[in-house]
Structure formats: C-alpha cells, structure tokens
One Martini backbone bead per residue (centre of mass of N, CA, C, O) as a GRO file, in nm:
protein
  259
    1MET     BB    1  11.128  12.139  12.131
    2ALA     BB    2  10.804  12.223  12.114
    3LEU     BB    3  10.527  11.999  12.129
    4GLN     BB    4  10.183  11.948  11.969
    5PHE     BB    5  10.160  11.673  11.750
    6SER     BB    6  10.384  11.525  11.926
    7THR     BB    7  10.588  11.256  12.050
    8VAL     BB    8  10.903  11.188  12.240
    9THR     BB    9  11.085  10.883  12.291
   10ARG     BB   10  11.363  10.746  12.469
   11LYS     BB   11  11.528  10.412  12.432
   12GLY     BB   12  11.802  10.455  12.410
   13PRO     BB   13  11.853  10.400  12.060
   14VAL     BB   14  11.541  10.466  12.070
   15THR     BB   15  11.292  10.634  11.876
   16ILE     BB   16  10.963  10.758  11.968
   17VAL     BB   17  10.702  10.845  11.747
   18THR     BB   18  10.394  11.028  11.820
   19LEU     BB   19  10.104  11.078  11.680
   20SER     BB   20   9.903  11.374  11.825
   21ARG     BB   21   9.564  11.357  11.688
   22PRO     BB   22   9.303  11.182  11.805
   23GLU     BB   23   9.051  11.363  11.720
   24VAL     BB   24   9.166  11.297  11.399
   25TYR     BB   25   9.320  11.031  11.366
   26ASN     BB   26   9.608  11.171  11.319
   27ALA     BB   27   9.583  11.383  11.137
   28LEU     BB   28   9.745  11.611  10.908
   29HIS     BB   29   9.898  11.921  10.903
   30SER     BB   30  10.121  12.164  10.844
   31ASP     BB   31  10.238  12.188  11.133
   32ALA     BB   32  10.293  11.887  11.172
   33HIS     BB   33  10.495  11.858  10.945
   34PHE     BB   34  10.708  12.061  11.055
   35GLU     BB   35  10.757  11.925  11.319
   36LEU     BB   36  10.842  11.641  11.205
   37HIS     BB   37  11.084  11.743  11.050
   38GLU     BB   38  11.247  11.808  11.315
   39VAL     BB   39  11.231  11.535  11.455
   40PHE     BB   40  11.383  11.378  11.220
   41ASN     BB   41  11.639  11.551  11.226
   42GLU     BB   42  11.730  11.485  11.508
   43PHE     BB   43  11.755  11.182  11.469
   44ALA     BB   44  11.952  11.180  11.236
   45ALA     BB   45  12.176  11.363  11.404
   46ASP     BB   46  12.184  11.143  11.637
   47PRO     BB   47  12.434  10.914  11.737
   48GLU     BB   48  12.253  10.771  11.972
   49GLN     BB   49  12.044  10.717  11.741
   50TRP     BB   50  11.939  10.421  11.546
   51VAL     BB   51  11.615  10.397  11.590
   52ALA     BB   52  11.276  10.435  11.455
   53ILE     BB   53  10.943  10.494  11.580
   54VAL     BB   54  10.613  10.511  11.429
   55THR     BB   55  10.306  10.627  11.576
   56GLY     BB   56   9.981  10.637  11.729
   57ALA     BB   57   9.742  10.773  11.906
   58GLY     BB   58   9.595  10.530  12.042
   59ASP     BB   59   9.358  10.250  11.908
   60LYS     BB   60   9.255  10.354  11.601
   61ALA     BB   61   9.516  10.526  11.498
   62PHE     BB   62   9.786  10.613  11.307
   63CYS     BB   63   9.677  10.761  11.013
   64ALA     BB   64   9.434  10.950  10.824
   65GLY     BB   65   9.610  11.176  10.706
   66ASN     BB   66   9.471  11.433  10.566
   67ASP     BB   67   9.324  11.720  10.688
   68LEU     BB   68   9.037  11.798  10.538
   69LYS     BB   69   8.897  11.994  10.722
   70TRP     BB   70   9.116  12.197  10.729
   71GLN     BB   71   9.126  12.242  10.425
   72ALA     BB   72   8.818  12.324  10.391
   73ALA     BB   73   8.865  12.578  10.601
   74GLY     BB   74   9.158  12.707  10.488
   75GLY     BB   75   9.394  12.585  10.567
   76LYS     BB   76   9.710  12.558  10.557
   77ARG     BB   77   9.951  12.432  10.332
   78GLY     BB   78  10.201  12.196  10.357
   79TRP     BB   79  10.562  12.112  10.341
   80ALA     BB   80  10.852  12.001  10.369
   81GLU     BB   81  11.114  11.845  10.191
   82SER     BB   82  11.039  11.567  10.360
   83GLY     BB   83  10.736  11.571  10.374
   84PHE     BB   84  10.511  11.374  10.494
   85ALA     BB   85  10.588  11.383  10.826
   86GLY     BB   86  10.904  11.400  10.748
   87LEU     BB   87  10.933  11.122  10.531
   88THR     BB   88  10.845  11.082  10.212
   89SER     BB   89  11.126  11.275  10.132
   90ARG     BB   90  11.336  11.102  10.302
   91PHE     BB   91  11.650  11.003  10.142
   92ASP     BB   92  11.900  11.056  10.382
   93CYS     BB   93  11.818  10.816  10.579
   94ASP     BB   94  12.008  10.528  10.724
   95LYS     BB   95  11.809  10.483  10.937
   96PRO     BB   96  11.584  10.299  11.081
   97ILE     BB   97  11.218  10.271  11.018
   98ILE     BB   98  10.930  10.206  11.214
   99ALA     BB   99  10.594  10.094  11.174
  100ALA     BB  100  10.328  10.125  11.421
  101VAL     BB  101  10.022   9.986  11.342
  102ASN     BB  102   9.720  10.086  11.542
  103GLY     BB  103   9.531  10.120  11.275
  104VAL     BB  104   9.456  10.345  11.073
  105ALA     BB  105   9.600  10.373  10.720
  106MET     BB  106   9.545  10.663  10.543
  107GLY     BB  107   9.683  10.763  10.285
  108GLY     BB  108   9.921  10.937  10.429
  109GLY     BB  109   9.949  10.711  10.643
  110PHE     BB  110  10.047  10.496  10.441
  111GLU     BB  111  10.282  10.650  10.331
  112ILE     BB  112  10.441  10.651  10.574
  113ALA     BB  113  10.470  10.349  10.610
  114LEU     BB  114  10.608  10.305  10.326
  115ALA     BB  115  10.867  10.490  10.417
  116CYS     BB  116  10.930  10.267  10.581
  117ASP     BB  117  11.113   9.968  10.651
  118LEU     BB  118  10.884   9.877  10.862
  119ILE     BB  119  10.570   9.679  10.922
  120ILE     BB  120  10.380   9.690  11.216
  121ALA     BB  121  10.059   9.520  11.280
  122SER     BB  122   9.760   9.520  11.380
  123GLU     BB  123   9.461   9.358  11.349
  124ASN     BB  124   9.310   9.662  11.319
  125ALA     BB  125   9.434   9.731  11.067
  126LYS     BB  126   9.412   9.979  10.792
  127PHE     BB  127   9.456  10.005  10.436
  128ALA     BB  128   9.485  10.305  10.213
  129LEU     BB  129   9.408  10.480   9.889
  130PRO     BB  130   9.134  10.707   9.891
  131GLU     BB  131   9.159  10.976   9.719
  132PRO     BB  132   8.946  10.925   9.480
  133HIS     BB  133   8.693  10.979   9.667
  134VAL     BB  134   8.810  11.308   9.691
  135GLY     BB  135   8.980  11.402   9.426
  136LEU     BB  136   9.256  11.261   9.464
  137ALA     BB  137   9.609  11.184   9.516
  138ALA     BB  138   9.895  10.977   9.598
  139LEU     BB  139  10.161  11.225   9.624
  140ALA     BB  140  10.353  11.100   9.886
  141GLY     BB  141  10.445  10.805   9.731
  142GLY     BB  142  10.228  10.576   9.689
  143LEU     BB  143  10.232  10.546   9.369
  144HIS     BB  144  10.539  10.434   9.395
  145ARG     BB  145  10.581  10.231   9.632
  146LEU     BB  146  10.368  10.012   9.606
  147PRO     BB  147  10.465   9.880   9.333
  148ARG     BB  148  10.756   9.822   9.445
  149GLN     BB  149  10.656   9.636   9.692
  150ILE     BB  150  10.404   9.444   9.526
  151GLY     BB  151  10.338   9.532   9.249
  152LEU     BB  152  10.153   9.637   8.995
  153LYS     BB  153   9.872   9.475   9.006
  154ARG     BB  154   9.820   9.496   9.307
  155ALA     BB  155   9.837   9.803   9.327
  156MET     BB  156   9.609   9.865   9.127
  157GLY     BB  157   9.391   9.720   9.295
  158MET     BB  158   9.407   9.934   9.524
  159ILE     BB  159   9.411  10.219   9.382
  160LEU     BB  160   9.157  10.199   9.173
  161THR     BB  161   8.952  10.122   9.427
  162ALA     BB  162   9.021  10.220   9.726
  163ARG     BB  163   9.063   9.989   9.913
  164HIS     BB  164   9.059   9.803  10.193
  165VAL     BB  165   9.324   9.666  10.401
  166SER     BB  166   9.431   9.427  10.587
  167ALA     BB  167   9.683   9.311  10.771
  168ARG     BB  168   9.685   9.023  10.653
  169GLU     BB  169   9.692   9.113  10.356
  170GLY     BB  170   9.951   9.276  10.385
  171LEU     BB  171  10.124   9.031  10.437
  172GLU     BB  172  10.057   8.885  10.166
  173LEU     BB  173  10.151   9.129   9.981
  174GLY     BB  174  10.435   9.255  10.148
  175PHE     BB  175  10.405   9.534  10.343
  176VAL     BB  176  10.405   9.340  10.586
  177ASN     BB  177  10.592   9.190  10.854
  178GLU     BB  178  10.373   9.200  11.107
  179VAL     BB  179  10.111   9.044  11.302
  180VAL     BB  180   9.929   9.169  11.586
  181PRO     BB  181   9.767   9.223  11.840
  182ALA     BB  182   9.582   9.442  11.976
  183GLY     BB  183   9.808   9.676  12.131
  184GLU     BB  184  10.116   9.534  12.003
  185ALA     BB  185  10.276   9.716  11.798
  186LEU     BB  186  10.489   9.863  11.965
  187ALA     BB  187  10.624   9.620  12.105
  188ALA     BB  188  10.707   9.479  11.841
  189ALA     BB  189  10.882   9.721  11.737
  190GLU     BB  190  11.078   9.709  11.972
  191ARG     BB  191  11.182   9.426  11.917
  192TRP     BB  192  11.297   9.488  11.644
  193ALA     BB  193  11.486   9.716  11.738
  194ALA     BB  194  11.657   9.538  11.929
  195THR     BB  195  11.762   9.352  11.705
  196ILE     BB  196  11.901   9.568  11.540
  197CYS     BB  197  12.085   9.682  11.780
  198ALA     BB  198  12.265   9.412  11.796
  199ASN     BB  199  12.391   9.556  11.569
  200SER     BB  200  12.573   9.740  11.367
  201PRO     BB  201  12.502  10.064  11.279
  202MET     BB  202  12.697  10.081  11.038
  203SER     BB  203  12.588   9.832  10.887
  204ILE     BB  204  12.293   9.919  10.867
  205ARG     BB  205  12.341  10.177  10.702
  206ALA     BB  206  12.490  10.044  10.467
  207SER     BB  207  12.263   9.858  10.388
  208LYS     BB  208  12.039  10.057  10.330
  209GLN     BB  209  12.191  10.233  10.124
  210THR     BB  210  12.250  10.011   9.923
  211ILE     BB  211  11.974   9.929   9.862
  212GLU     BB  212  11.850  10.199   9.767
  213ARG     BB  213  12.070  10.269   9.547
  214GLY     BB  214  12.063   9.993   9.393
  215LEU     BB  215  11.754  10.019   9.294
  216MET     BB  216  11.839  10.279   9.088
  217VAL     BB  217  12.003  10.057   8.943
  218SER     BB  218  12.185   9.841   8.814
  219LEU     BB  219  12.344   9.559   8.922
  220PRO     BB  220  12.630   9.613   8.819
  221GLN     BB  221  12.646   9.908   8.925
  222ALA     BB  222  12.594   9.849   9.224
  223ILE     BB  223  12.841   9.664   9.268
  224ALA     BB  224  13.060   9.865   9.164
  225GLU     BB  225  12.964  10.120   9.375
  226GLN     BB  226  12.923  10.046   9.683
  227ARG     BB  227  13.206  10.128   9.812
  228ASP     BB  228  13.132  10.450   9.757
  229TYR     BB  229  12.944  10.472   9.969
  230PRO     BB  230  12.927  10.651  10.255
  231ALA     BB  231  12.835  10.421  10.459
  232VAL     BB  232  13.053  10.220  10.369
  233LYS     BB  233  13.299  10.388  10.428
  234ALA     BB  234  13.230  10.435  10.733
  235MET     BB  235  13.235  10.138  10.817
  236ALA     BB  236  13.540  10.074  10.713
  237THR     BB  237  13.642  10.320  10.939
  238SER     BB  238  13.538  10.184  11.199
  239GLN     BB  239  13.529  10.052  11.513
  240ASP     BB  240  13.320   9.826  11.441
  241TYR     BB  241  13.500   9.684  11.221
  242ILE     BB  242  13.693   9.582  11.444
  243GLU     BB  243  13.509   9.464  11.674
  244GLY     BB  244  13.360   9.230  11.544
  245PRO     BB  245  13.592   9.027  11.481
  246LYS     BB  246  13.708   9.038  11.767
  247ALA     BB  247  13.472   8.925  11.917
  248PHE     BB  248  13.443   8.660  11.762
  249SER     BB  249  13.736   8.557  11.840
  250GLU     BB  250  13.660   8.595  12.160
  251LYS     BB  251  13.370   8.496  12.232
  252ARG     BB  252  13.190   8.773  12.225
  253ALA     BB  253  13.017   9.048  12.272
  254PRO     BB  254  12.969   9.326  12.118
  255LYS     BB  255  13.077   9.683  12.122
  256TRP     BB  256  12.888   9.925  12.016
  257VAL     BB  257  12.943  10.280  11.889
  258GLY     BB  258  12.868  10.407  11.594
  259LYS     BB  259  13.204  10.477  11.473
   0.00000   0.00000   0.00000
C-alpha cells in the first residue's frame, strides 16, 4: 500500500507508525484516517509483528488532532470503523500499542494516545482536549477514556477547562508512563517495546485481552470467564506455553515463536 500521510518502519517484531503531516502539526483529515485504518489492520494481522509504536513526524507535534482548516474549507469528513487514526475504536487488537508523544497531543491527538496501552512523553509534550474552545466535543473516545484512566474529578478538571497539561503533570495524573528529554520519546518507546518483546507474545496478548474484557464486567464475572477468552485459549494451546516452562527448567532464555 502506497502511504501519503504516514510512514511505517519495521524493526524486528516492532512496527513504528509515524503520522506524517508536519506542515499541520500532524493533524489528520479523512484520507489520513482511512490510510491509518489499513496500516493498523496490517499490523494486527501480521503474526511477525508483536508491538506497535505510533509517533509524529518532526519535533513539535505528536498530533494536533482534527485538521480544522481542512474541515472549514469543506473537505470531506469521517473515518473507518476503527475510529480516529484507525485506533480510537479499534477494540479487537490484542497486541500492545505504545504512543511516543514527541510534542503537542491535542484533541484527537490526545485521544490517539489515550487509545494506546502506554504513553511515553518527551518533556515538551502537551496534552489537552480543547474541543470546547471551538464548539466541539472529544467524541473519539477522550470523554470516556480519560475518566477511566485518571478518575472522574481529575478528568472533569481537564475536560471542562480545556486546559493544557504538561508531560510531567500527565505522569502525576497517571496517563503518562514515562517522561524523557525532548527528542528521546521514540527511543524510549522502542526500549519499552524491546522489554515487552522479551516476553511471550501469546502471554502479552492474553494479558491485554483479559484486562480489557475484565474491566467491562464485575470482578467475579471476569475471573470466572477469563479462561474462555480467545487470546487466553490461544496462549494455553501455543508452542510458547510449552517453551516457557521448559526454558525455565533448563536455565536458558526462552525462544518465543508467537504461536
């Protein structure tokens, strides 16, 4: 697939997706959303790719959100069923996705990051859901994910004021996993990805799916049903399920195959 608004780099089992519209701070329009839908479809379907990182081109912006100038000029709107950037409504991907936030993450940009499993932010990162400033609302998941991730009162404080939050405050609030010097977000995300890839990808997928499905039901129901989750069943019948204990007993590093 020829890409116009993003780039894809594969480093072993890690896919790096770079939002590439730096002239508009990597803001996204309809064509970019559909392109990213296909990009993440390919990642999800590729058994050789275990972890994805999403970042922004340049050193100023991760993603400034919806391209309002495009919208104001009458450009077509909309995205695929996977949501903003092909991520915010992608609820069936059990592979970890890391946001390497290297600048502003505003509106839809922040919603992309919130849809990821981890957020690694550079010191110059800024986060906000500023939609009320322009008569809109953060309906690509931000109004639902932020309260779930940092608590109702803290989320209300950000959402109702539309204020900007620094990377350090994001760490304190709990939606950022690590803050690194400017220019080092991608390298830090790759370090996190390498640490994840040292584990069985089957176990990682089972863990992510169990967490996400379990949060949607009561604790007793989650514990009762977890062994029936597809990724848990796949883990229990995989080669990795045999390899892990065997490598441990033989005092050697496991050789994961992801199946």
